[in-house]
PDBQT receptor file of N, H, CA, C and O in Angstrom, charges set to zero:
ATOM      1  N   MET A   1     172.342 -60.424  11.402  1.00  0.00    +0.000 N 
ATOM      2  CA  MET A   1     172.027 -60.448  10.050  1.00  0.00    +0.000 C 
ATOM      3  C   MET A   1     170.371 -59.776  10.067  1.00  0.00    +0.000 C 
ATOM      4  O   MET A   1     169.907 -59.184   9.092  1.00  0.00    +0.000 OA
ATOM      5  N   ARG A   2     169.606 -59.995  11.365  1.00  0.00    +0.000 N 
ATOM      6  H   ARG A   2     169.983 -60.475  12.157  1.00  0.00    +0.000 HD
ATOM      7  CA  ARG A   2     168.361 -59.516  11.028  1.00  0.00    +0.000 C 
ATOM      8  C   ARG A   2     168.311 -58.086  11.262  1.00  0.00    +0.000 C 
ATOM      9  O   ARG A   2     167.565 -57.418  10.546  1.00  0.00    +0.000 OA
ATOM     10  N   LYS A   3     169.059 -57.475  12.243  1.00  0.00    +0.000 N 
ATOM     11  H   LYS A   3     169.664 -58.018  12.825  1.00  0.00    +0.000 HD
ATOM     12  CA  LYS A   3     169.356 -56.039  12.196  1.00  0.00    +0.000 C 
ATOM     13  C   LYS A   3     169.878 -55.393  10.840  1.00  0.00    +0.000 C 
ATOM     14  O   LYS A   3     169.441 -54.337  10.382  1.00  0.00    +0.000 OA
ATOM     15  N   ASN A   4     170.887 -56.182  10.254  1.00  0.00    +0.000 N 
ATOM     16  H   ASN A   4     171.242 -57.040  10.626  1.00  0.00    +0.000 HD
ATOM     17  CA  ASN A   4     171.203 -55.240   8.606  1.00  0.00    +0.000 C 
ATOM     18  C   ASN A   4     169.958 -55.439   7.885  1.00  0.00    +0.000 C 
ATOM     19  O   ASN A   4     169.825 -54.474   7.133  1.00  0.00    +0.000 OA
ATOM     20  N   ARG A   5     168.989 -56.243   7.767  1.00  0.00    +0.000 N 
ATOM     21  H   ARG A   5     169.097 -57.027   8.378  1.00  0.00    +0.000 HD
ATOM     22  CA  ARG A   5     167.903 -56.431   6.893  1.00  0.00    +0.000 C 
ATOM     23  C   ARG A   5     166.898 -55.304   7.235  1.00  0.00    +0.000 C 
ATOM     24  O   ARG A   5     166.321 -54.813   6.265  1.00  0.00    +0.000 OA
ATOM     25  N   ARG A   6     166.604 -54.827   8.436  1.00  0.00    +0.000 N 
ATOM     26  H   ARG A   6     167.073 -55.226   9.224  1.00  0.00    +0.000 HD
ATOM     27  CA  ARG A   6     165.958 -53.788   9.223  1.00  0.00    +0.000 C 
ATOM     28  C   ARG A   6     166.494 -52.527   8.743  1.00  0.00    +0.000 C 
ATOM     29  O   ARG A   6     165.738 -51.724   8.196  1.00  0.00    +0.000 OA
ATOM     30  N   LEU A   7     167.668 -52.293   8.890  1.00  0.00    +0.000 N 
ATOM     31  H   LEU A   7     168.281 -52.946   9.334  1.00  0.00    +0.000 HD
ATOM     32  CA  LEU A   7     168.317 -51.267   8.803  1.00  0.00    +0.000 C 
ATOM     33  C   LEU A   7     168.322 -51.075   7.177  1.00  0.00    +0.000 C 
ATOM     34  O   LEU A   7     168.085 -49.987   6.652  1.00  0.00    +0.000 OA
ATOM     35  N   ASP A   8     168.623 -52.281   6.438  1.00  0.00    +0.000 N 
ATOM     36  H   ASP A   8     168.815 -53.165   6.865  1.00  0.00    +0.000 HD
ATOM     37  CA  ASP A   8     168.690 -51.829   4.768  1.00  0.00    +0.000 C 
ATOM     38  C   ASP A   8     167.055 -51.490   4.467  1.00  0.00    +0.000 C 
ATOM     39  O   ASP A   8     166.832 -50.670   3.576  1.00  0.00    +0.000 OA
ATOM     40  N   ALA A   9     166.152 -51.966   5.029  1.00  0.00    +0.000 N 
ATOM     41  H   ALA A   9     166.333 -52.633   5.752  1.00  0.00    +0.000 HD
ATOM     42  CA  ALA A   9     164.834 -51.525   4.583  1.00  0.00    +0.000 C 
ATOM     43  C   ALA A   9     164.686 -50.160   5.220  1.00  0.00    +0.000 C 
ATOM     44  O   ALA A   9     164.099 -49.399   4.451  1.00  0.00    +0.000 OA
ATOM     45  N   GLU A  10     164.997 -49.636   6.288  1.00  0.00    +0.000 N 
ATOM     46  H   GLU A  10     165.473 -50.254   6.913  1.00  0.00    +0.000 HD
ATOM     47  CA  GLU A  10     164.911 -48.309   6.652  1.00  0.00    +0.000 C 
ATOM     48  C   GLU A  10     165.549 -47.511   5.767  1.00  0.00    +0.000 C 
ATOM     49  O   GLU A  10     164.807 -46.681   5.241  1.00  0.00    +0.000 OA
ATOM     50  N   ILE A  11     166.981 -47.483   5.339  1.00  0.00    +0.000 N 
ATOM     51  H   ILE A  11     167.584 -48.157   5.766  1.00  0.00    +0.000 HD
ATOM     52  CA  ILE A  11     167.652 -46.763   4.318  1.00  0.00    +0.000 C 
ATOM     53  C   ILE A  11     166.684 -46.552   3.427  1.00  0.00    +0.000 C 
ATOM     54  O   ILE A  11     166.116 -45.463   3.348  1.00  0.00    +0.000 OA
ATOM     55  N   GLU A  12     166.394 -47.579   2.659  1.00  0.00    +0.000 N 
ATOM     56  H   GLU A  12     166.855 -48.463   2.723  1.00  0.00    +0.000 HD
ATOM     57  CA  GLU A  12     165.769 -47.914   1.405  1.00  0.00    +0.000 C 
ATOM     58  C   GLU A  12     164.355 -46.694   1.456  1.00  0.00    +0.000 C 
ATOM     59  O   GLU A  12     164.054 -45.833   0.629  1.00  0.00    +0.000 OA
ATOM     60  N   SER A  13     163.815 -46.995   2.543  1.00  0.00    +0.000 N 
ATOM     61  H   SER A  13     164.059 -47.694   3.215  1.00  0.00    +0.000 HD
ATOM     62  CA  SER A  13     162.458 -46.164   2.669  1.00  0.00    +0.000 C 
ATOM     63  C   SER A  13     162.932 -44.520   2.966  1.00  0.00    +0.000 C 
ATOM     64  O   SER A  13     162.246 -43.622   2.479  1.00  0.00    +0.000 OA
ATOM     65  N   VAL A  14     164.180 -44.186   3.820  1.00  0.00    +0.000 N 
ATOM     66  H   VAL A  14     164.737 -44.916   4.216  1.00  0.00    +0.000 HD
ATOM     67  CA  VAL A  14     164.356 -42.893   3.533  1.00  0.00    +0.000 C 
ATOM     68  C   VAL A  14     165.006 -42.321   2.646  1.00  0.00    +0.000 C 
ATOM     69  O   VAL A  14     165.186 -41.107   2.751  1.00  0.00    +0.000 OA
ATOM     70  N   LYS A  15     165.564 -43.081   1.469  1.00  0.00    +0.000 N 
ATOM     71  H   LYS A  15     165.418 -44.067   1.383  1.00  0.00    +0.000 HD
ATOM     72  CA  LYS A  15     165.933 -42.831   0.311  1.00  0.00    +0.000 C 
ATOM     73  C   LYS A  15     164.699 -42.323  -0.686  1.00  0.00    +0.000 C 
ATOM     74  O   LYS A  15     164.674 -41.303  -1.375  1.00  0.00    +0.000 OA
ATOM     75  N   LYS A  16     163.687 -43.353  -0.544  1.00  0.00    +0.000 N 
ATOM     76  H   LYS A  16     163.708 -44.182   0.016  1.00  0.00    +0.000 HD
ATOM     77  CA  LYS A  16     162.476 -43.056  -1.266  1.00  0.00    +0.000 C 
ATOM     78  C   LYS A  16     161.764 -41.517  -1.047  1.00  0.00    +0.000 C 
ATOM     79  O   LYS A  16     161.394 -40.684  -1.874  1.00  0.00    +0.000 OA
ATOM     80  N   HIS A  17     161.742 -41.522   0.490  1.00  0.00    +0.000 N 
ATOM     81  H   HIS A  17     162.043 -42.199   1.162  1.00  0.00    +0.000 HD
ATOM     82  CA  HIS A  17     161.305 -40.288   1.169  1.00  0.00    +0.000 C 
ATOM     83  C   HIS A  17     161.917 -38.917   1.073  1.00  0.00    +0.000 C 
ATOM     84  O   HIS A  17     161.315 -37.853   1.215  1.00  0.00    +0.000 OA
ATOM     85  N   LEU A  18     163.677 -39.149   0.713  1.00  0.00    +0.000 N 
ATOM     86  H   LEU A  18     164.166 -40.014   0.597  1.00  0.00    +0.000 HD
ATOM     87  CA  LEU A  18     164.224 -37.950   0.535  1.00  0.00    +0.000 C 
ATOM     88  C   LEU A  18     164.158 -37.676  -1.066  1.00  0.00    +0.000 C 
ATOM     89  O   LEU A  18     164.496 -36.569  -1.485  1.00  0.00    +0.000 OA
ATOM     90  N   ALA A  19     163.797 -38.514  -1.802  1.00  0.00    +0.000 N 
ATOM     91  H   ALA A  19     163.522 -39.413  -1.461  1.00  0.00    +0.000 HD
ATOM     92  CA  ALA A  19     163.489 -38.192  -3.375  1.00  0.00    +0.000 C 
ATOM     93  C   ALA A  19     161.990 -37.242  -3.424  1.00  0.00    +0.000 C 
ATOM     94  O   ALA A  19     161.788 -36.274  -4.157  1.00  0.00    +0.000 OA
ATOM     95  N   LEU A  20     161.027 -37.845  -2.408  1.00  0.00    +0.000 N 
ATOM     96  H   LEU A  20     161.192 -38.631  -1.813  1.00  0.00    +0.000 HD
ATOM     97  CA  LEU A  20     159.981 -37.136  -2.723  1.00  0.00    +0.000 C 
ATOM     98  C   LEU A  20     160.060 -35.776  -2.237  1.00  0.00    +0.000 C 
ATOM     99  O   LEU A  20     159.597 -34.878  -2.941  1.00  0.00    +0.000 OA
ATOM    100  N   ILE A  21     160.713 -35.453  -0.858  1.00  0.00    +0.000 N 
ATOM    101  H   ILE A  21     161.090 -36.182  -0.286  1.00  0.00    +0.000 HD
ATOM    102  CA  ILE A  21     160.791 -34.450  -0.339  1.00  0.00    +0.000 C 
ATOM    103  C   ILE A  21     161.619 -33.578  -1.215  1.00  0.00    +0.000 C 
ATOM    104  O   ILE A  21     160.947 -32.577  -1.465  1.00  0.00    +0.000 OA
ATOM    105  N   ALA A  22     162.671 -33.522  -1.735  1.00  0.00    +0.000 N 
ATOM    106  H   ALA A  22     163.217 -34.335  -1.532  1.00  0.00    +0.000 HD
ATOM    107  CA  ALA A  22     163.517 -33.101  -2.617  1.00  0.00    +0.000 C 
ATOM    108  C   ALA A  22     162.757 -32.690  -3.986  1.00  0.00    +0.000 C 
ATOM    109  O   ALA A  22     163.116 -31.696  -4.619  1.00  0.00    +0.000 OA
ATOM    110  N   HIS A  23     161.760 -33.455  -4.377  1.00  0.00    +0.000 N 
ATOM    111  H   HIS A  23     161.468 -34.262  -3.864  1.00  0.00    +0.000 HD
ATOM    112  CA  HIS A  23     160.964 -33.144  -5.794  1.00  0.00    +0.000 C 
ATOM    113  C   HIS A  23     160.126 -32.167  -5.017  1.00  0.00    +0.000 C 
ATOM    114  O   HIS A  23     160.228 -31.042  -5.508  1.00  0.00    +0.000 OA
ATOM    115  N   LYS A  24     159.251 -32.218  -3.864  1.00  0.00    +0.000 N 
ATOM    116  H   LYS A  24     159.168 -33.132  -3.465  1.00  0.00    +0.000 HD
ATOM    117  CA  LYS A  24     158.407 -31.436  -3.488  1.00  0.00    +0.000 C 
ATOM    118  C   LYS A  24     158.759 -29.942  -3.198  1.00  0.00    +0.000 C 
ATOM    119  O   LYS A  24     157.903 -29.060  -3.279  1.00  0.00    +0.000 OA
ATOM    120  N   TYR A  25     160.201 -29.673  -2.817  1.00  0.00    +0.000 N 
ATOM    121  H   TYR A  25     160.896 -30.389  -2.751  1.00  0.00    +0.000 HD
ATOM    122  CA  TYR A  25     160.760 -28.294  -2.673  1.00  0.00    +0.000 C 
ATOM    123  C   TYR A  25     161.489 -28.048  -3.456  1.00  0.00    +0.000 C 
ATOM    124  O   TYR A  25     162.399 -27.272  -3.166  1.00  0.00    +0.000 OA
ATOM    125  N   GLN A  26     161.385 -28.720  -5.066  1.00  0.00    +0.000 N 
ATOM    126  H   GLN A  26     160.646 -29.351  -5.302  1.00  0.00    +0.000 HD
ATOM    127  CA  GLN A  26     162.043 -28.122  -6.222  1.00  0.00    +0.000 C 
ATOM    128  C   GLN A  26     163.349 -28.417  -6.164  1.00  0.00    +0.000 C 
ATOM    129  O   GLN A  26     164.103 -27.682  -6.802  1.00  0.00    +0.000 OA
ATOM    130  N   TYR A  27     163.842 -29.387  -5.503  1.00  0.00    +0.000 N 
ATOM    131  H   TYR A  27     163.229 -29.984  -4.984  1.00  0.00    +0.000 HD
ATOM    132  CA  TYR A  27     165.377 -29.964  -5.559  1.00  0.00    +0.000 C 
ATOM    133  C   TYR A  27     165.984 -28.897  -4.810  1.00  0.00    +0.000 C 
ATOM    134  O   TYR A  27     167.177 -28.753  -5.074  1.00  0.00    +0.000 OA
ATOM    135  N   ASN A  28     165.498 -28.084  -3.928  1.00  0.00    +0.000 N 
ATOM    136  H   ASN A  28     164.529 -28.201  -3.714  1.00  0.00    +0.000 HD
ATOM    137  CA  ASN A  28     166.076 -27.103  -2.990  1.00  0.00    +0.000 C 
ATOM    138  C   ASN A  28     166.840 -27.960  -1.967  1.00  0.00    +0.000 C 
ATOM    139  O   ASN A  28     166.236 -28.338  -0.963  1.00  0.00    +0.000 OA
ATOM    140  N   PHE A  29     168.013 -28.261  -2.137  1.00  0.00    +0.000 N 
ATOM    141  H   PHE A  29     168.504 -27.954  -2.952  1.00  0.00    +0.000 HD
ATOM    142  CA  PHE A  29     168.752 -29.031  -1.034  1.00  0.00    +0.000 C 
ATOM    143  C   PHE A  29     169.300 -28.457   0.011  1.00  0.00    +0.000 C 
ATOM    144  O   PHE A  29     170.182 -28.981   0.691  1.00  0.00    +0.000 OA
ATOM    145  N   ARG A  30     168.635 -26.941   0.271  1.00  0.00    +0.000 N 
ATOM    146  H   ARG A  30     167.919 -26.515  -0.282  1.00  0.00    +0.000 HD
ATOM    147  CA  ARG A  30     169.010 -26.111   1.461  1.00  0.00    +0.000 C 
ATOM    148  C   ARG A  30     167.851 -26.039   2.345  1.00  0.00    +0.000 C 
ATOM    149  O   ARG A  30     167.891 -25.741   3.539  1.00  0.00    +0.000 OA
ATOM    150  N   HIS A  31     166.372 -26.465   1.370  1.00  0.00    +0.000 N 
ATOM    151  H   HIS A  31     166.340 -26.707   0.401  1.00  0.00    +0.000 HD
ATOM    152  CA  HIS A  31     165.298 -26.606   2.431  1.00  0.00    +0.000 C 
ATOM    153  C   HIS A  31     165.535 -27.198   3.766  1.00  0.00    +0.000 C 
ATOM    154  O   HIS A  31     166.177 -28.248   3.806  1.00  0.00    +0.000 OA
ATOM    155  N   PRO A  32     165.118 -26.685   4.829  1.00  0.00    +0.000 N 
ATOM    156  CA  PRO A  32     165.089 -27.471   6.009  1.00  0.00    +0.000 C 
ATOM    157  C   PRO A  32     164.793 -28.644   6.054  1.00  0.00    +0.000 C 
ATOM    158  O   PRO A  32     165.539 -29.410   6.663  1.00  0.00    +0.000 OA
ATOM    159  N   GLN A  33     163.469 -29.187   5.341  1.00  0.00    +0.000 N 
ATOM    160  H   GLN A  33     162.863 -28.565   4.845  1.00  0.00    +0.000 HD
ATOM    161  CA  GLN A  33     163.192 -30.440   5.404  1.00  0.00    +0.000 C 
ATOM    162  C   GLN A  33     163.784 -31.405   4.434  1.00  0.00    +0.000 C 
ATOM    163  O   GLN A  33     163.512 -32.597   4.575  1.00  0.00    +0.000 OA
ATOM    164  N   VAL A  34     164.424 -31.088   3.640  1.00  0.00    +0.000 N 
ATOM    165  H   VAL A  34     164.645 -30.120   3.525  1.00  0.00    +0.000 HD
ATOM    166  CA  VAL A  34     165.570 -31.727   2.546  1.00  0.00    +0.000 C 
ATOM    167  C   VAL A  34     166.433 -31.923   3.371  1.00  0.00    +0.000 C 
ATOM    168  O   VAL A  34     166.791 -33.093   3.507  1.00  0.00    +0.000 OA
ATOM    169  N   VAL A  35     167.033 -30.945   4.157  1.00  0.00    +0.000 N 
ATOM    170  H   VAL A  35     166.742 -29.995   4.047  1.00  0.00    +0.000 HD
ATOM    171  CA  VAL A  35     168.295 -31.308   4.921  1.00  0.00    +0.000 C 
ATOM    172  C   VAL A  35     167.963 -32.181   6.005  1.00  0.00    +0.000 C 
ATOM    173  O   VAL A  35     168.696 -33.164   6.117  1.00  0.00    +0.000 OA
ATOM    174  N   ALA A  36     167.052 -32.059   6.813  1.00  0.00    +0.000 N 
ATOM    175  H   ALA A  36     166.456 -31.261   6.722  1.00  0.00    +0.000 HD
ATOM    176  CA  ALA A  36     166.791 -33.070   7.894  1.00  0.00    +0.000 C 
ATOM    177  C   ALA A  36     166.545 -34.529   7.385  1.00  0.00    +0.000 C 
ATOM    178  O   ALA A  36     167.116 -35.459   7.954  1.00  0.00    +0.000 OA
ATOM    179  N   VAL A  37     165.607 -34.777   6.198  1.00  0.00    +0.000 N 
ATOM    180  H   VAL A  37     165.143 -34.022   5.735  1.00  0.00    +0.000 HD
ATOM    181  CA  VAL A  37     165.724 -36.224   5.524  1.00  0.00    +0.000 C 
ATOM    182  C   VAL A  37     167.051 -36.852   5.248  1.00  0.00    +0.000 C 
ATOM    183  O   VAL A  37     167.346 -38.028   5.458  1.00  0.00    +0.000 OA
ATOM    184  N   SER A  38     167.990 -35.697   4.632  1.00  0.00    +0.000 N 
ATOM    185  H   SER A  38     167.750 -34.741   4.461  1.00  0.00    +0.000 HD
ATOM    186  CA  SER A  38     169.419 -36.041   4.185  1.00  0.00    +0.000 C 
ATOM    187  C   SER A  38     170.135 -36.627   5.418  1.00  0.00    +0.000 C 
ATOM    188  O   SER A  38     170.600 -37.764   5.497  1.00  0.00    +0.000 OA
ATOM    189  N   GLU A  39     170.150 -35.627   6.414  1.00  0.00    +0.000 N 
ATOM    190  H   GLU A  39     169.772 -34.703   6.350  1.00  0.00    +0.000 HD
ATOM    191  CA  GLU A  39     170.990 -35.958   7.416  1.00  0.00    +0.000 C 
ATOM    192  C   GLU A  39     170.557 -37.260   8.267  1.00  0.00    +0.000 C 
ATOM    193  O   GLU A  39     171.340 -37.953   8.917  1.00  0.00    +0.000 OA
ATOM    194  N   ARG A  40     169.009 -37.488   8.133  1.00  0.00    +0.000 N 
ATOM    195  H   ARG A  40     168.372 -36.925   7.605  1.00  0.00    +0.000 HD
ATOM    196  CA  ARG A  40     168.727 -39.064   8.501  1.00  0.00    +0.000 C 
ATOM    197  C   ARG A  40     169.314 -39.993   7.643  1.00  0.00    +0.000 C 
ATOM    198  O   ARG A  40     169.847 -41.005   8.097  1.00  0.00    +0.000 OA
ATOM    199  N   LEU A  41     169.280 -39.802   6.686  1.00  0.00    +0.000 N 
ATOM    200  H   LEU A  41     168.846 -38.980   6.316  1.00  0.00    +0.000 HD
ATOM    201  CA  LEU A  41     169.750 -40.874   5.763  1.00  0.00    +0.000 C 
ATOM    202  C   LEU A  41     171.294 -41.206   6.170  1.00  0.00    +0.000 C 
ATOM    203  O   LEU A  41     171.850 -42.285   6.375  1.00  0.00    +0.000 OA
ATOM    204  N   ASP A  42     171.717 -40.015   6.203  1.00  0.00    +0.000 N 
ATOM    205  H   ASP A  42     171.265 -39.139   6.036  1.00  0.00    +0.000 HD
ATOM    206  CA  ASP A  42     173.347 -40.313   6.653  1.00  0.00    +0.000 C 
ATOM    207  C   ASP A  42     173.568 -40.656   7.816  1.00  0.00    +0.000 C 
ATOM    208  O   ASP A  42     174.742 -40.968   8.016  1.00  0.00    +0.000 OA
ATOM    209  N   ARG A  43     172.767 -40.737   8.838  1.00  0.00    +0.000 N 
ATOM    210  H   ARG A  43     171.813 -40.484   8.676  1.00  0.00    +0.000 HD
ATOM    211  CA  ARG A  43     173.215 -41.133   9.994  1.00  0.00    +0.000 C 
ATOM    212  C   ARG A  43     173.052 -42.977  10.237  1.00  0.00    +0.000 C 
ATOM    213  O   ARG A  43     173.716 -43.790  10.880  1.00  0.00    +0.000 OA
ATOM    214  N   LEU A  44     171.705 -43.097   9.282  1.00  0.00    +0.000 N 
ATOM    215  H   LEU A  44     171.166 -42.437   8.760  1.00  0.00    +0.000 HD
ATOM    216  CA  LEU A  44     171.458 -44.606   8.839  1.00  0.00    +0.000 C 
ATOM    217  C   LEU A  44     172.642 -45.337   8.054  1.00  0.00    +0.000 C 
ATOM    218  O   LEU A  44     172.934 -46.516   8.254  1.00  0.00    +0.000 OA
ATOM    219  N   ILE A  45     173.379 -44.397   7.017  1.00  0.00    +0.000 N 
ATOM    220  H   ILE A  45     173.142 -43.439   6.854  1.00  0.00    +0.000 HD
ATOM    221  CA  ILE A  45     174.319 -45.148   6.213  1.00  0.00    +0.000 C 
ATOM    222  C   ILE A  45     175.701 -45.234   7.065  1.00  0.00    +0.000 C 
ATOM    223  O   ILE A  45     176.416 -46.210   6.840  1.00  0.00    +0.000 OA
ATOM    224  N   LEU A  46     176.108 -44.324   7.985  1.00  0.00    +0.000 N 
ATOM    225  H   LEU A  46     175.527 -43.531   8.169  1.00  0.00    +0.000 HD
ATOM    226  CA  LEU A  46     177.092 -44.610   8.772  1.00  0.00    +0.000 C 
ATOM    227  C   LEU A  46     176.796 -45.467   9.662  1.00  0.00    +0.000 C 
ATOM    228  O   LEU A  46     177.809 -45.893  10.216  1.00  0.00    +0.000 OA
ATOM    229  N   ARG A  47     175.899 -45.883  10.020  1.00  0.00    +0.000 N 
ATOM    230  H   ARG A  47     175.076 -45.537   9.570  1.00  0.00    +0.000 HD
ATOM    231  CA  ARG A  47     175.362 -46.658  10.935  1.00  0.00    +0.000 C 
ATOM    232  C   ARG A  47     175.556 -48.176  10.365  1.00  0.00    +0.000 C 
ATOM    233  O   ARG A  47     176.086 -49.051  11.050  1.00  0.00    +0.000 OA
ATOM    234  N   GLN A  48     175.117 -48.378   9.164  1.00  0.00    +0.000 N 
ATOM    235  H   GLN A  48     174.686 -47.667   8.608  1.00  0.00    +0.000 HD
ATOM    236  CA  GLN A  48     175.250 -49.561   8.297  1.00  0.00    +0.000 C 
ATOM    237  C   GLN A  48     176.866 -50.006   8.146  1.00  0.00    +0.000 C 
ATOM    238  O   GLN A  48     177.302 -51.158   8.122  1.00  0.00    +0.000 OA
ATOM    239  N   MET A  49     177.479 -48.990   8.069  1.00  0.00    +0.000 N 
ATOM    240  H   MET A  49     177.125 -48.055   8.088  1.00  0.00    +0.000 HD
ATOM    241  CA  MET A  49     179.096 -49.076   7.750  1.00  0.00    +0.000 C 
ATOM    242  C   MET A  49     179.967 -49.590   9.078  1.00  0.00    +0.000 C 
ATOM    243  O   MET A  49     181.054 -50.167   9.092  1.00  0.00    +0.000 OA
ATOM    244  N   LYS A  50     179.197 -49.222  10.081  1.00  0.00    +0.000 N 
ATOM    245  H   LYS A  50     178.314 -48.753  10.070  1.00  0.00    +0.000 HD
ATOM    246  CA  LYS A  50     180.031 -49.741  11.354  1.00  0.00    +0.000 C 
ATOM    247  C   LYS A  50     180.329 -50.951  11.155  1.00  0.00    +0.000 C 
ATOM    248  O   LYS A  50     179.737 -51.645  10.328  1.00  0.00    +0.000 OA
ATOM    249  N   PRO A  51     181.435 -51.425  12.000  1.00  0.00    +0.000 N 
ATOM    250  CA  PRO A  51     181.653 -52.977  11.751  1.00  0.00    +0.000 C 
ATOM    251  C   PRO A  51     181.149 -53.821  12.947  1.00  0.00    +0.000 C 
ATOM    252  O   PRO A  51     181.243 -55.049  12.919  1.00  0.00    +0.000 OA
TER     253      PRO A  51
């Protein structure tokens, strides 16, 4: 359970970071930094979904 809370907190943090970085690059979702943060968020969500 403790791992899940930590993972949830990390996901929320990366989501906020993604929103900021997307805004910084004028919502250019092809910008390498936006893609990198988005991919990191994807990996975290996939880890959370594993049984």
